[in-house]
C-alpha positions, 0 to 999 in steps of 0.5 A: 467503463469507457466514460470513466476517467483513467484517474478514477480507475487507478485511484479505485484500484489503489484503494482496493489494494490499500484496504486489502493490505491494511486488513492483512497488516492486522489493521482491520476493525473489530475483535477478530482483526488479528485473525486476518494478519498475514504479512506474506500477503500484505507484502505482496499487496503493498508491493503491487500498490507501490508499483501502481502508485510509482508508475502512475504518479506522473500522470495523476498529478499531485492532487491525486498522487499525494494521498496515495503516496501517504497511504502507501507509506502508512502501510509500509510503516504498519507492516514494519511495526507488525513484523517480528523480523525487520527487513533492512532499510530499503528492503521492506515491501515496495521500498525498492520502488519508493525508497526506505520509509525508515 
């Protein structure tokens, strides 16, 4: 770990959070994808991702931060699409840190 640049550690953590959130939003591939839908868990994962991306973006530079922001926004929108009861604008997962996605 001592030789791994911080940007790689942060990006790897973000990708793990993104992947887990995507599965919990029902975006997994395969016939059983809907079985993994768990919006309560997705909310937690997306909020954690928003905190990580928001806090680390100034140190990552736009080359690394921009794709993470795009992925985060896509997950926030997927969460809204999967939700039966809509959060008010700015109240969705991570939106207190990123601003409203709608």
